N, CA and C atoms as a LAMMPS dump frame, in Angstrom:
ITEM: TIMESTEP
0
ITEM: NUMBER OF ATOMS
624
ITEM: BOX BOUNDS ff ff ff
-5.0000000000000000e+02 5.0000000000000000e+02
-5.0000000000000000e+02 5.0000000000000000e+02
-5.0000000000000000e+02 5.0000000000000000e+02
ITEM: ATOMS id mol type element x y z
1 1 1 N 14.542 4.853 8.843
2 1 2 C 14.398 6.616 8.729
3 1 3 C 14.742 7.113 6.602
4 2 1 N 15.877 5.464 6.481
5 2 2 C 15.852 5.42 4.821
6 2 3 C 15.475 5.046 4.137
7 3 1 N 14.562 4.488 4.353
8 3 2 C 13.508 3.708 3.548
9 3 3 C 12.31 4.552 3.21
10 4 1 N 11.829 5.394 4.61
11 4 2 C 10.816 6.621 4.252
12 4 3 C 11.393 7.81 3.96
13 5 1 N 12.804 8.203 3.629
14 5 2 C 13.228 9.092 3.178
15 5 3 C 13.093 8.981 1.682
16 6 1 N 13.722 7.535 1.043
17 6 2 C 13.412 6.824 -0.253
18 6 3 C 12.075 6.97 -0.732
19 7 1 N 10.597 6.091 0.006
20 7 2 C 9.75 6.888 -0.157
21 7 3 C 9.258 7.623 -0.244
22 8 1 N 9.75 8.165 0.219
23 8 2 C 8.881 9.613 0.433
24 8 3 C 9.593 10.811 -0.978
25 9 1 N 10.578 10.003 -1.945
26 9 2 C 11.244 10.454 -2.283
27 9 3 C 10.554 9.962 -3.839
28 10 1 N 10.813 8.587 -3.447
29 10 2 C 9.878 8.565 -5.04
30 10 3 C 8.508 8.534 -5.119
31 11 1 N 7.137 8.454 -4.407
32 11 2 C 6.219 9.247 -4.188
33 11 3 C 6.091 11.111 -4.419
34 12 1 N 6.999 12.258 -4.577
35 12 2 C 7.482 13.094 -4.844
36 12 3 C 7.911 13.01 -6.346
37 13 1 N 9.133 12.185 -6.792
38 13 2 C 8.749 12.138 -8.461
39 13 3 C 8.124 11.406 -9.309
40 14 1 N 6.929 10.75 -8.391
41 14 2 C 6.293 10.184 -8.993
42 14 3 C 4.385 11.008 -9.055
43 15 1 N 4.145 12.129 -8.31
44 15 2 C 3.542 13.388 -8.07
45 15 3 C 4.209 14.575 -9.642
46 16 1 N 5.375 14.356 -9.053
47 16 2 C 6.28 15.413 -10.014
48 16 3 C 6.102 14.975 -12.098
49 17 1 N 6.379 13.704 -11.847
50 17 2 C 5.754 13.704 -13.699
51 17 3 C 4.507 13.143 -13.393
52 18 1 N 3.059 13.015 -12.651
53 18 2 C 1.945 13.135 -12.74
54 18 3 C 1.14 14.045 -13.295
55 19 1 N 1.92 15.632 -12.945
56 19 2 C 1.116 16.433 -12.997
57 19 3 C 0.996 17.309 -13.933
58 20 1 N 0.092 17.813 -14.061
59 20 2 C -1.115 18.283 -15.102
60 20 3 C -0.884 19.366 -14.805
61 21 1 N 0.013 20.528 -14.694
62 21 2 C -0.65 22.389 -14.588
63 21 3 C -0.641 21.736 -12.861
64 22 1 N -1.809 21.901 -12.595
65 22 2 C -2.268 22.736 -10.76
66 22 3 C -2.908 20.231 -10.493
67 23 1 N -3.665 19.98 -11.911
68 23 2 C -4.448 19.153 -11.589
69 23 3 C -3.086 17.591 -11.41
70 24 1 N -3.315 16.569 -10.817
71 24 2 C -3.469 15.522 -10.852
72 24 3 C -4.395 14.454 -11.238
73 25 1 N -4.599 14.11 -12.722
74 25 2 C -5.155 13.348 -13.058
75 25 3 C -4.711 12.08 -12.302
76 26 1 N -6.043 10.819 -12.211
77 26 2 C -5.651 9.699 -11.838
78 26 3 C -4.632 8.781 -12.692
79 27 1 N -5.498 8.81 -13.723
80 27 2 C -4.938 7.585 -14.953
81 27 3 C -3.001 7.841 -15.045
82 28 1 N -2.525 9.643 -15.059
83 28 2 C -1.304 10.222 -14.959
84 28 3 C -0.626 9.412 -13.792
85 29 1 N -1.189 9.356 -12.368
86 29 2 C -0.811 9.241 -11.021
87 29 3 C -0.887 7.684 -11.412
88 30 1 N -1.211 7.233 -11.65
89 30 2 C -0.996 5.616 -11.637
90 30 3 C 0.06 4.955 -12.375
91 31 1 N -0.145 6.178 -14.247
92 31 2 C 0.968 5.394 -14.989
93 31 3 C 2.189 6.123 -14.624
94 32 1 N 2.953 6.945 -13.493
95 32 2 C 4.007 8.135 -13.402
96 32 3 C 4.465 6.369 -12.334
97 33 1 N 3.632 6.204 -11.624
98 33 2 C 3.75 5.869 -10.412
99 33 3 C 4.475 3.827 -11.294
100 34 1 N 4.212 2.915 -11.928
101 34 2 C 3.966 2.115 -12.948
102 34 3 C 5.343 2.41 -13.033
103 35 1 N 6.346 3.516 -13.784
104 35 2 C 6.966 4.276 -14.327
105 35 3 C 8.163 3.916 -13.221
106 36 1 N 7.678 4.625 -12.722
107 36 2 C 9.276 4.801 -10.86
108 36 3 C 9.308 3.595 -10.145
109 37 1 N 8.242 3.134 -10.389
110 37 2 C 8.438 1.542 -9.503
111 37 3 C 9.745 0.478 -10.661
112 38 1 N 9.007 0.428 -11.886
113 38 2 C 9.934 -0.341 -12.26
114 38 3 C 11.037 -0.46 -13.03
115 39 1 N 11.473 1.723 -12.357
116 39 2 C 12.63 2.034 -12.252
117 39 3 C 13.13 0.922 -11.032
118 40 1 N 13.211 1.728 -10.212
119 40 2 C 13.752 1.242 -9.129
120 40 3 C 13.211 -0.359 -8.529
121 41 1 N 13.035 -1.148 -9.259
122 41 2 C 12.808 -2.528 -8.745
123 41 3 C 13.515 -3.251 -9.844
124 42 1 N 14.724 -2.265 -11.066
125 42 2 C 15.71 -2.385 -11.407
126 42 3 C 16.983 -2.274 -10.968
127 43 1 N 16.917 -1.153 -10.55
128 43 2 C 17.797 -0.656 -9.191
129 43 3 C 17.71 -1.274 -8.481
130 44 1 N 17.279 -1.892 -7.746
131 44 2 C 16.492 -3.206 -6.044
132 44 3 C 17.23 -4.637 -7.017
133 45 1 N 17.695 -4.442 -8.146
134 45 2 C 17.47 -6.131 -9.462
135 45 3 C 19.373 -6.211 -8.695
136 46 1 N 20.284 -4.657 -9.805
137 46 2 C 21.243 -4.438 -9.698
138 46 3 C 21.835 -4.674 -8.774
139 47 1 N 20.922 -4.312 -7.533
140 47 2 C 21.537 -4.102 -6.188
141 47 3 C 22.53 -5.663 -5.167
142 48 1 N 20.842 -5.831 -5.111
143 48 2 C 21.388 -7.041 -5.595
144 48 3 C 22.326 -8.895 -6.025
145 49 1 N 22.05 -7.941 -7.162
146 49 2 C 23.66 -9.196 -7.85
147 49 3 C 25.381 -8.728 -7.987
148 50 1 N 24.956 -7.435 -7.148
149 50 2 C 26.692 -6.963 -6.405
150 50 3 C 26.696 -7.513 -5.311
151 51 1 N 25.4 -7.631 -4.52
152 51 2 C 25.805 -8.67 -3.616
153 51 3 C 25.309 -9.693 -3.302
154 52 1 N 26.039 -10.725 -4.294
155 52 2 C 25.59 -11.702 -4.597
156 52 3 C 25.741 -12.671 -3.39
157 53 1 N 26.585 -12.992 -1.909
158 53 2 C 26.77 -13.169 -1.156
159 53 3 C 25.829 -12.561 0.091
160 54 1 N 24.787 -12.125 -0.12
161 54 2 C 23.392 -11.451 0.292
162 54 3 C 22.82 -11.448 0.062
163 55 1 N 22.349 -12.649 -1.361
164 55 2 C 21.259 -12.414 -2.455
165 55 3 C 20.461 -13.19 -2.314
166 56 1 N 20.339 -13.185 -0.961
167 56 2 C 19.54 -14.799 -0.726
168 56 3 C 18.455 -13.769 0.593
169 57 1 N 19.576 -13.716 1.184
170 57 2 C 18.825 -13 2.419
171 57 3 C 17.803 -10.901 1.959
172 58 1 N 18.379 -10.951 1.014
173 58 2 C 18.086 -10.052 0.342
174 58 3 C 16.051 -10.687 -0.22
175 59 1 N 16.501 -11.273 -1.071
176 59 2 C 15.18 -12.212 -1.853
177 59 3 C 14.378 -12.427 -0.636
178 60 1 N 14.714 -13.237 0.36
179 60 2 C 13.454 -13.25 1.011
180 60 3 C 13.021 -12.224 2.011
181 61 1 N 13.569 -11.119 2.007
182 61 2 C 13.326 -9.661 2.32
183 61 3 C 12.423 -8.94 1.566
184 62 1 N 12.546 -8.926 0.413
185 62 2 C 11.95 -8.512 -0.737
186 62 3 C 10.156 -9.22 -0.939
187 63 1 N 10.427 -10.58 -0.771
188 63 2 C 8.985 -11.501 -0.255
189 63 3 C 8.26 -11.02 0.968
190 64 1 N 8.454 -10.529 1.248
191 64 2 C 7.634 -10.234 2.972
192 64 3 C 8.038 -11.489 4.156
193 65 1 N 9.232 -10.848 4.834
194 65 2 C 9.261 -11.873 5.848
195 65 3 C 8.835 -11.539 7.55
196 66 1 N 7.773 -11.636 8.367
197 66 2 C 7.423 -11.14 9.827
198 66 3 C 8.463 -11.447 11.073
199 67 1 N 9.148 -12.867 10.405
200 67 2 C 10.063 -12.841 11.523
201 67 3 C 11.673 -12.253 11.491
202 68 1 N 11.212 -11.283 10.403
203 68 2 C 12.415 -10.077 10.852
204 68 3 C 12.485 -9.275 11.452
205 69 1 N 11.16 -9.386 11.799
206 69 2 C 10.807 -7.967 13.123
207 69 3 C 10.454 -8.795 14.98
208 70 1 N 10.219 -7.869 16.019
209 70 2 C 10.044 -8.156 16.783
210 70 3 C 9.192 -6.86 18.102
211 71 1 N 9.172 -7.21 18.693
212 71 2 C 7.836 -5.985 19.301
213 71 3 C 8.7 -4.611 19.321
214 72 1 N 9.5 -5.367 19.241
215 72 2 C 10.213 -4.067 19.713
216 72 3 C 10.963 -3.003 17.943
217 73 1 N 10.25 -3.102 17.329
218 73 2 C 10.529 -3.118 15.989
219 73 3 C 8.747 -2.107 15.831
220 74 1 N 7.48 -3.439 16.397
221 74 2 C 6.492 -3.156 16.303
222 74 3 C 6.001 -1.342 17.159
223 75 1 N 7.486 -0.932 17.757
224 75 2 C 6.313 -0.1 18.542
225 75 3 C 7.71 1.164 17.229
226 76 1 N 8.407 0.872 17.251
227 76 2 C 9.464 1.909 16.443
228 76 3 C 8.088 2.632 15.733
229 77 1 N 7.378 1.453 14.574
230 77 2 C 6.923 1.756 13.148
231 77 3 C 5.685 2.1 13.727
232 78 1 N 5.143 2.147 14.73
233 78 2 C 4.561 2.477 15.334
234 78 3 C 3.717 4.164 14.969
235 79 1 N 4.408 4.685 15.455
236 79 2 C 4.577 5.92 15.43
237 79 3 C 4.47 6.775 13.581
238 80 1 N 4.724 6.376 13.222
239 80 2 C 3.828 6.785 11.627
240 80 3 C 2.952 5.609 11.357
241 81 1 N 2.842 4.804 11.832
242 81 2 C 1.468 4.459 11.4
243 81 3 C -0.282 4.71 12.14
244 82 1 N 0.556 5.619 13.213
245 82 2 C -0.511 6.898 13.312
246 82 3 C -0.703 7.394 12.738
247 83 1 N 0.312 8.264 12.564
248 83 2 C 0.954 9.38 12.582
249 83 3 C 0.094 9.225 10.827
250 84 1 N -0.016 8.651 9.411
251 84 2 C -0.581 8.792 8.33
252 84 3 C -2.543 7.749 8.777
253 85 1 N -2.028 7.212 9.703
254 85 2 C -3.547 6.328 9.562
255 85 3 C -4.779 7.571 10.362
256 86 1 N -3.669 8.088 10.965
257 86 2 C -4.767 9.246 11.82
258 86 3 C -5.115 10.379 10.707
259 87 1 N -3.983 10.969 9.799
260 87 2 C -4.723 11.183 8.666
261 87 3 C -5.479 10.854 8.212
262 88 1 N -5.387 9.475 6.879
263 88 2 C -6.157 9.144 6.666
264 88 3 C -8.108 8.879 7.142
265 89 1 N -8.067 9.202 8.521
266 89 2 C -9.34 9.166 9.262
267 89 3 C -9.743 10.382 9.143
268 90 1 N -9.092 11.18 9.2
269 90 2 C -9.108 12.734 9.168
270 90 3 C -9.636 13.335 8.029
271 91 1 N -9.368 12.264 6.431
272 91 2 C -9.555 12.625 5.747
273 91 3 C -11.334 11.742 4.96
274 92 1 N -12.074 10.933 6.442
275 92 2 C -12.814 10.359 5.307
276 92 3 C -14.091 10.777 5.092
277 93 1 N -14.468 11.328 5.439
278 93 2 C -15.419 12.693 5.243
279 93 3 C -15.435 13.045 3.297
280 94 1 N -14.465 13.841 3.532
281 94 2 C -13.811 14.646 1.671
282 94 3 C -13.364 13.315 0.96
283 95 1 N -13.245 11.525 1.236
284 95 2 C -12.789 10.437 1.041
285 95 3 C -14.271 10.415 0.327
286 96 1 N -14.821 10.384 0.936
287 96 2 C -15.954 9.997 0.646
288 96 3 C -17.127 10.45 -0.352
289 97 1 N -16.867 12.249 -0.472
290 97 2 C -17.443 13.04 -1.013
291 97 3 C -16.717 12.556 -2.592
292 98 1 N -15.511 11.979 -2.715
293 98 2 C -14.598 12.233 -3.909
294 98 3 C -15.38 11.576 -4.159
295 99 1 N -15.724 10.353 -3.88
296 99 2 C -16.086 9.32 -4.572
297 99 3 C -17.18 9.239 -5.901
298 100 1 N -18.136 10.373 -5.59
299 100 2 C -19.12 11.2 -6.488
300 100 3 C -18.435 11.636 -7.703
301 101 1 N -17.24 11.396 -8.479
302 101 2 C -16.127 12.042 -8.604
303 101 3 C -15.9 13.408 -8.462
304 102 1 N -14.724 13.623 -9.389
305 102 2 C -14.301 14.8 -9.031
306 102 3 C -15.034 16.488 -9.221
307 103 1 N -15.857 16.456 -10.267
308 103 2 C -16.733 17.865 -10.497
309 103 3 C -17.763 17.55 -8.928
310 104 1 N -18.119 16.165 -8.877
311 104 2 C -18.954 16.749 -7.549
312 104 3 C -18.03 17.197 -6.267
313 105 1 N -17.177 16.536 -6.455
314 105 2 C -16.226 16.714 -4.725
315 105 3 C -15.653 18.055 -5.061
316 106 1 N -15.359 18.946 -6.462
317 106 2 C -15.155 20.346 -6.114
318 106 3 C -16.267 21.522 -5.84
319 107 1 N -17.407 20.374 -6.561
320 107 2 C -18.196 21.69 -6.659
321 107 3 C -18.989 22.063 -5.206
322 108 1 N -18.693 20.843 -4.038
323 108 2 C -18.771 20.75 -2.796
324 108 3 C -18.269 20.915 -1.647
325 109 1 N -17.723 21.604 -2.656
326 109 2 C -16.048 22.144 -1.538
327 109 3 C -14.957 21.754 -1.381
328 110 1 N -14.5 19.987 -2.179
329 110 2 C -13.733 19.491 -1.593
330 110 3 C -12.175 19.784 -2.392
331 111 1 N -11.065 19.971 -1.717
332 111 2 C -9.627 20.696 -2.737
333 111 3 C -9.141 19.344 -3.432
334 112 1 N -10.13 18.742 -4.305
335 112 2 C -9.333 17.55 -5.346
336 112 3 C -8.153 17.27 -4.672
337 113 1 N -7.108 18.21 -5.822
338 113 2 C -5.693 18.717 -5.669
339 113 3 C -5.071 17.323 -4.218
340 114 1 N -5.188 18.888 -3.405
341 114 2 C -5.062 18.993 -2.441
342 114 3 C -5.14 17.57 -1.581
343 115 1 N -6.308 16.437 -1.562
344 115 2 C -6.674 15.833 -0.951
345 115 3 C -5.892 14.792 -1.574
346 116 1 N -5.647 14.514 -2.705
347 116 2 C -5.007 13.491 -3.355
348 116 3 C -4.158 12.84 -2.898
349 117 1 N -2.992 14.585 -2.7
350 117 2 C -1.834 14.822 -3.061
351 117 3 C -1.696 14.072 -0.749
352 118 1 N -2.57 15.196 -0.314
353 118 2 C -2.646 14.42 1.118
354 118 3 C -2.078 12.718 1.814
355 119 1 N -3.079 12.301 0.849
356 119 2 C -3.604 11.015 0.881
357 119 3 C -2.76 10.059 0.44
358 120 1 N -1.843 10.381 -0.809
359 120 2 C -0.278 9.924 -0.964
360 120 3 C 0.296 9.919 -0.279
361 121 1 N 0.747 11.384 0.456
362 121 2 C 1.703 11.566 1.78
363 121 3 C 1.582 10.4 2.409
364 122 1 N 0.256 10.468 3.019
365 122 2 C 0.152 10.128 4.442
366 122 3 C 0.526 8.268 4.78
367 123 1 N -0.354 7.586 2.997
368 123 2 C -0.213 6.222 3.096
369 123 3 C 1.508 5.624 2.721
370 124 1 N 2.128 6.699 1.808
371 124 2 C 3.495 6.003 1.81
372 124 3 C 4.025 6.79 3.113
373 125 1 N 3.69 7.431 4.5
374 125 2 C 4.898 7.09 5.678
375 125 3 C 4.364 5.839 6.302
376 126 1 N 3.266 5.751 6.275
377 126 2 C 2.969 4.05 6.305
378 126 3 C 3.479 3.226 6.355
379 127 1 N 3.143 3.399 5.15
380 127 2 C 4.409 2.053 4.566
381 127 3 C 5.083 1.464 4.322
382 128 1 N 5.942 2.941 4.288
383 128 2 C 6.997 3.331 4.083
384 128 3 C 8 1.906 5.581
385 129 1 N 7.297 3.09 6.916
386 129 2 C 7.569 2.367 7.687
387 129 3 C 7.4 0.729 7.543
388 130 1 N 6.406 0.274 7.978
389 130 2 C 6.31 -0.916 7.814
390 130 3 C 7.109 -1.93 6.867
391 131 1 N 7.184 -1.6 5.234
392 131 2 C 7.952 -1.863 4.62
393 131 3 C 9.354 -2.232 5.087
394 132 1 N 9.989 -1.433 5.47
395 132 2 C 11.424 -0.388 6.192
396 132 3 C 11.907 -2.419 6.851
397 133 1 N 10.36 -2.806 8.328
398 133 2 C 10.674 -4.032 8.799
399 133 3 C 10.584 -5.785 8.303
400 134 1 N 9.414 -5.225 7.911
401 134 2 C 9.252 -6.125 7.23
402 134 3 C 9.027 -7.038 5.592
403 135 1 N 9.551 -6.449 4.864
404 135 2 C 9.677 -6.521 3.352
405 135 3 C 8.417 -6.065 2.896
406 136 1 N 8.41 -6.253 1.275
407 136 2 C 7.498 -5.742 0.273
408 136 3 C 6.005 -7.835 0.69
409 137 1 N 5.324 -7.28 1.304
410 137 2 C 3.868 -8.38 1.285
411 137 3 C 2.648 -7.59 0.257
412 138 1 N 2.527 -8.473 -0.572
413 138 2 C 1.783 -8.174 -1.441
414 138 3 C 0.442 -8.33 -1.319
415 139 1 N -0.857 -7.83 -2.032
416 139 2 C -1.81 -8.062 -2.517
417 139 3 C -2.838 -8.029 -0.468
418 140 1 N -2.218 -7.411 0.236
419 140 2 C -3.305 -7.584 0.742
420 140 3 C -3.956 -6.377 0.875
421 141 1 N -3.039 -4.773 0.479
422 141 2 C -3.86 -3.799 0.54
423 141 3 C -4.606 -2.805 -1.098
424 142 1 N -4.632 -4.525 -1.492
425 142 2 C -5.274 -4.098 -2.537
426 142 3 C -6.17 -5.481 -3.127
427 143 1 N -6.365 -6.413 -1.755
428 143 2 C -7.954 -7.48 -1.688
429 143 3 C -8.231 -7.086 -0.789
430 144 1 N -7.863 -7.121 0.737
431 144 2 C -8.537 -6.605 1.766
432 144 3 C -9.881 -5.115 1.455
433 145 1 N -8.864 -4.764 1.45
434 145 2 C -10.589 -2.916 0.904
435 145 3 C -11.547 -3.678 0.329
436 146 1 N -11.159 -4.252 -0.739
437 146 2 C -12.334 -4.86 -1.133
438 146 3 C -13.358 -5.251 -0.744
439 147 1 N -12.835 -6.307 0.094
440 147 2 C -13.633 -7.281 0.997
441 147 3 C -14.714 -6.508 1.699
442 148 1 N -13.558 -5.985 2.117
443 148 2 C -14.56 -5.376 3.722
444 148 3 C -15.508 -3.881 3.252
445 149 1 N -15.495 -2.719 1.768
446 149 2 C -16.196 -2.516 1.357
447 149 3 C -17.406 -2.993 0.51
448 150 1 N -16.953 -4.327 0.471
449 150 2 C -18.593 -5.749 -0.251
450 150 3 C -19.391 -5.675 1.19
451 151 1 N -18.789 -6.058 2.213
452 151 2 C -19.309 -6.232 3.145
453 151 3 C -19.616 -5.031 4.559
454 152 1 N -19.349 -4.498 4.63
455 152 2 C -18.996 -3.029 5.763
456 152 3 C -19.55 -1.467 4.494
457 153 1 N -19.545 -1.544 3.072
458 153 2 C -19.859 -0.056 2.505
459 153 3 C -18.755 0.249 2.06
460 154 1 N -19.422 1.618 1.61
461 154 2 C -17.71 2.62 1.2
462 154 3 C -18.067 3.479 2
463 155 1 N -18.501 4.202 3.286
464 155 2 C -18.023 4.805 4.448
465 155 3 C -16.305 4.883 4.791
466 156 1 N -16.17 5.734 4.084
467 156 2 C -13.981 6.08 5.193
468 156 3 C -14.162 6.029 5.785
469 157 1 N -14.694 6.152 7.009
470 157 2 C -15.11 6.216 8.598
471 157 3 C -14.833 5.065 8.972
472 158 1 N -15.281 3.461 8.302
473 158 2 C -15.651 2.879 8.854
474 158 3 C -14.733 1.99 7.947
475 159 1 N -14.166 2.165 6.718
476 159 2 C -13.453 1.186 5.468
477 159 3 C -12.507 0.768 6.444
478 160 1 N -11.963 2.735 6.863
479 160 2 C -10.183 2.468 7.001
480 160 3 C -9.6 1.724 8.246
481 161 1 N -10.652 1.84 10.028
482 161 2 C -10.018 0.96 10.162
483 161 3 C -10.616 -0.198 10.674
484 162 1 N -11.344 -1 9.758
485 162 2 C -11.668 -2 9.455
486 162 3 C -11.3 -3.071 8.705
487 163 1 N -10.37 -1.981 6.991
488 163 2 C -9.521 -3.402 6.699
489 163 3 C -7.955 -2.93 7.417
490 164 1 N -7.437 -2.065 8.012
491 164 2 C -6.479 -2.24 9.229
492 164 3 C -6.999 -3.189 9.5
493 165 1 N -8.387 -3.665 10.903
494 165 2 C -8.034 -4.955 11.572
495 165 3 C -7.983 -5.795 10.916
496 166 1 N -9.228 -5.967 9.713
497 166 2 C -8.944 -7.136 9.056
498 166 3 C -7.759 -7.447 8.029
499 167 1 N -6.217 -6.18 7.631
500 167 2 C -5.678 -6.799 7.146
501 167 3 C -4.985 -6.912 7.72
502 168 1 N -4.458 -6.832 9.093
503 168 2 C -3.588 -7.846 10.384
504 168 3 C -3.972 -9.235 10.559
505 169 1 N -4.918 -9.653 10.48
506 169 2 C -5.577 -10.668 11.121
507 169 3 C -5.36 -11.554 9.751
508 170 1 N -5.681 -10.979 8.314
509 170 2 C -4.829 -11.972 6.895
510 170 3 C -3.195 -11.85 7.396
511 171 1 N -2.657 -11.023 7.163
512 171 2 C -0.947 -10.913 8.146
513 171 3 C -0.86 -12.059 8.756
514 172 1 N -1.563 -12.01 9.451
515 172 2 C -0.998 -13.429 10.8
516 172 3 C -2.021 -14.558 10.403
517 173 1 N -2.994 -14.904 9.692
518 173 2 C -3.434 -16.412 9.096
519 173 3 C -2.307 -16.252 7.96
520 174 1 N -1.459 -15.724 6.974
521 174 2 C -1.118 -16.54 6.178
522 174 3 C 0.186 -16.489 6.793
523 175 1 N 0.829 -15.835 7.728
524 175 2 C 1.938 -15.619 8.15
525 175 3 C 2.486 -17.026 9.259
526 176 1 N 0.913 -17.637 9.581
527 176 2 C 0.765 -19.425 9.82
528 176 3 C 1.314 -19.744 9.274
529 177 1 N 0.471 -19.939 8.208
530 177 2 C 0.536 -20.651 6.865
531 177 3 C 1.895 -20.997 6.672
532 178 1 N 2.449 -19.942 6.011
533 178 2 C 3.659 -19.724 5.403
534 178 3 C 4.821 -20.328 6.723
535 179 1 N 4.489 -20.934 7.662
536 179 2 C 5.58 -20.717 8.843
537 179 3 C 5.635 -22.737 8.958
538 180 1 N 4.024 -23.328 8.577
539 180 2 C 3.611 -24.526 8.837
540 180 3 C 3.646 -25.463 7.262
541 181 1 N 3.889 -24.718 6.871
542 181 2 C 4.083 -25.365 4.969
543 181 3 C 5.439 -24.894 4.675
544 182 1 N 5.289 -26.208 3.265
545 182 2 C 6.522 -25.64 2.325
546 182 3 C 7.035 -23.962 1.762
547 183 1 N 5.42 -23.39 1.539
548 183 2 C 5.865 -22.098 0.976
549 183 3 C 6.743 -20.869 2.078
550 184 1 N 6.56 -20.793 2.672
551 184 2 C 8.269 -20.542 3.909
552 184 3 C 7.751 -19.06 3.919
553 185 1 N 7.02 -17.914 2.694
554 185 2 C 7.185 -16.848 2.881
555 185 3 C 6.048 -16.105 2.831
556 186 1 N 5.461 -15.097 3.324
557 186 2 C 4.826 -14.844 3.988
558 186 3 C 4.075 -13.807 2.786
559 187 1 N 4.839 -13.391 1.809
560 187 2 C 4.563 -12.976 0.86
561 187 3 C 4.485 -13.198 0.24
562 188 1 N 4.649 -15.103 -0.557
563 188 2 C 4.057 -15.376 -1.113
564 188 3 C 2.493 -16.274 -0.958
565 189 1 N 2.534 -16.863 0.379
566 189 2 C 0.941 -16.997 0.76
567 189 3 C -0.426 -15.433 -0.251
568 190 1 N 0.171 -14.78 0.665
569 190 2 C -0.491 -13.085 0.434
570 190 3 C -0.468 -13.284 -1.61
571 191 1 N 0.404 -13.33 -2.151
572 191 2 C -0.24 -13.733 -3.151
573 191 3 C -0.692 -14.466 -4.406
574 192 1 N -0.323 -15.714 -3.79
575 192 2 C -1.146 -16.552 -4.005
576 192 3 C -2.563 -16.602 -3.447
577 193 1 N -3.315 -16.221 -2.309
578 193 2 C -4.897 -16.221 -1.802
579 193 3 C -5.391 -15.115 -3.23
580 194 1 N -4.017 -13.828 -3.282
581 194 2 C -5.239 -12.809 -3.476
582 194 3 C -5.123 -12.61 -5.017
583 195 1 N -4.534 -12.778 -5.579
584 195 2 C -4.173 -12.843 -6.983
585 195 3 C -5.094 -13.158 -7.717
586 196 1 N -5.313 -14.655 -7.14
587 196 2 C -6.958 -15.308 -8.03
588 196 3 C -8.091 -13.96 -7.811
589 197 1 N -8.093 -13.479 -6.464
590 197 2 C -9.35 -12.881 -5.595
591 197 3 C -9.817 -11.899 -6.847
592 198 1 N -7.623 -11.514 -6.733
593 198 2 C -7.713 -10.054 -7.57
594 198 3 C -8.873 -10.163 -8.502
595 199 1 N -8.036 -10.946 -9.647
596 199 2 C -8.446 -11.352 -11.502
597 199 3 C -9.89 -11.94 -11.051
598 200 1 N -10.314 -12.793 -9.947
599 200 2 C -11.948 -12.046 -9.842
600 200 3 C -12.748 -11.643 -9.783
601 201 1 N -12.31 -10.174 -8.732
602 201 2 C -12.684 -9.372 -8.783
603 201 3 C -13.227 -8.242 -10.209
604 202 1 N -11.569 -8.796 -10.4
605 202 2 C -12.423 -8.177 -11.755
606 202 3 C -13.3 -9.02 -12.685
607 203 1 N -12.729 -9.84 -12.592
608 203 2 C -13.964 -10.552 -13.909
609 203 3 C -15.387 -10.153 -13.183
610 204 1 N -15.345 -9.949 -11.359
611 204 2 C -16.744 -9.401 -11.688
612 204 3 C -17.171 -8.257 -11.793
613 205 1 N -15.913 -6.793 -12.043
614 205 2 C -16.842 -6.338 -11.745
615 205 3 C -16.756 -5.898 -13.123
616 206 1 N -16.49 -6.286 -14.523
617 206 2 C -16.762 -6.485 -16.097
618 206 3 C -17.744 -7.171 -16.104
619 207 1 N -18.719 -7.932 -15.238
620 207 2 C -19.712 -8.107 -15.13
621 207 3 C -21.322 -7.502 -15.282
622 208 1 N -20.865 -6.359 -14.124
623 208 2 C -22.002 -5.685 -13.186
624 208 3 C -22.237 -4.595 -14.207
């Protein structure tokens, strides 16, 4: 619950900093998120250094580890994931329209700013619950949706559930690799796999 409340507080602060009147420009939203994330990372580092006796355990958590949790924790996280995912699925058609651009979406009756706010809040609820139990596991949410988009198209009513299944599959395989190699942490594996792929994706996009 503390992780959920802290995530919502961070998101609220980001939205407040990014807001331009009644609008939420994507660039301002990204920059505000980077600033808030950097500040909170500094606070986290300060707290880790104060508790030196538990620094190794906390560091392992920040790198992500499925070994921290069991099936009971899965059942605890499930309602948050279902609520967040359900809201996103319900917004699928509107998200498809938003891909056409803000002006087009508004002309078709989509409340763009309200939609962005709902997406951020729904994603934050689902993400905070997961991170609270397994730590920060990077690049899965960046890489998998792009792969699914290239394979199955950009329709969100297909993209969202397939990305969830593909992301879970990648996470299990990465955890298996982490447990059977010296890498040891699933977050290290996903970063080593996802980082180069994302750089390739950026380079590929620059040539398209």
